[in-house]
N, C-alpha and C positions, 0 to 999 in steps of 0.2 A: 504494500500500500504506500502510495506517495503522499507524504505529509507536507504541508506548506511550511515554509521557513518563517517562524513567528518572531525570531530575534532580529531580523532585518526589516526595516520599515517598508521596503519594496521587495516583495517575495519573487519578483520576476528575475530571470537569469541576468547576470550583469553583462553588459555589452561594452566593449572598449570605446572610449570617447572618440569622436571624430577629430581628426587633426585640426588644429587651430588654423584659420586662413592666414593669420599673420606670420606663421612660421613656414618658411620656404625650405625645401631640401637644400643641402649644401651644394654650391656650384662646383662643377669640375673645372679646375684650372688647366690650361694647356700644359703639356709635359715639357715643352721647350722653354728656355729662358725668354723672358720678355725684355725687349730693348726699349726702355722708356725715354732714353736720351736725357737722363738726369745728370746734371753736372754739379759737383760739389767742390768747394775750396775751403781748406782749413788752414788757418794761420795761428800759430801758437807763439806767444811772446813771453819770455821770462825776463823780468827786470831784476838785476842783481846789483849788490854793492860789494866792493872789496873791503873786507874786514881786516885782512892781513896781507899786505902787498908782498912781503917776503915769501910767504907760503905760496901765493899765487904764482909768482915768478919761478920758484923752485919746481913746483908741480908742472908748470908749463914747459920748462926746459926739459924735463924728463919726457913729457908728452910729445915734444918736438922730435925726440929721438925715435919714439915708437910710431909716430904718424908724421913723417917728414913732408909728405905731399900736402896735407892739411895745413901744417905750419908754414909751408912756403906760400900758400894762398894768402896767409895773413902777414906776409912780409918777412918771415924768418929765413935766414940763410946762415951758412957757416961764418960769414963776416958781419952779419946784421943780427943782433939779439932781438928778442921780442920786446915790444913795449908793453907796459902794464895793460892797456886796453886790448892789445892783440893777444897777450897771454890769457886774459880773462875770456876772450872770445874763443881761443883754442880749447880751453878747458870746457867751456859750454858746448862746443861742437862735439866733444868726445865723451862727455859724462852727463849723467842724469842730474836734475836739480838736487836731489837728495844727497848725492855724492859730493856736490860742490861745497857744501858747508864745511866738510873736513879739509877742503883745499883753500880755505880763506875767503870764500864767497858766500854771501847770504842772499836768499831770495826775498825780494821786497814786494813783488807782484807777479801774478801769472794770469795772462789773458788768453782766452781761446776765442777766435772769431770764425764762425762757420757760415758759408753762404751756399745755398742750394737752389737749383732751378731746373725746370724742364723747358722744352722748346715752346710751350704755349703760355707759360706764366712768368710773371716778374720774379726775380730772385728774392728769396726769403733769407734774412740774416738773423743770426743769433750770436750774441757776445756774452761770454761768461768771464768774470774777472774775480780774482781771489788775491787778497792781501793778507798774509799771515798776521796773527796777533803778535805784537812786539814781545810779549811774554813767552810765545811759542819758540821764538828763534833762539 
């Protein structure tokens, strides 16, 4: 004998709800890469000050031996020593900002500027700037 379901307010068999018209099935993307002709440009600027000129020059002289081509671009040769600005530039070219503190340079500001555009729209720019707290340095 088939008894009615008295515990459920609707004793009829349950039917799966119809899919909501607002939810569309996921679209299939093409398997090949899309060429959207997006162009980006990123410029990063680290502003540093020389805390210890002697350390900077010592580290730069050693760096000039290990990276002579880079040092030559900055004006170094066997007969021409590096100036302090060129020495700082050489160290910045060869090392990360975190390493530069041990070499007598201190980061005062880091700025990243990113520009992106495609062929149909105007470029969108984003600039992020960071200056460490003086107590951090």
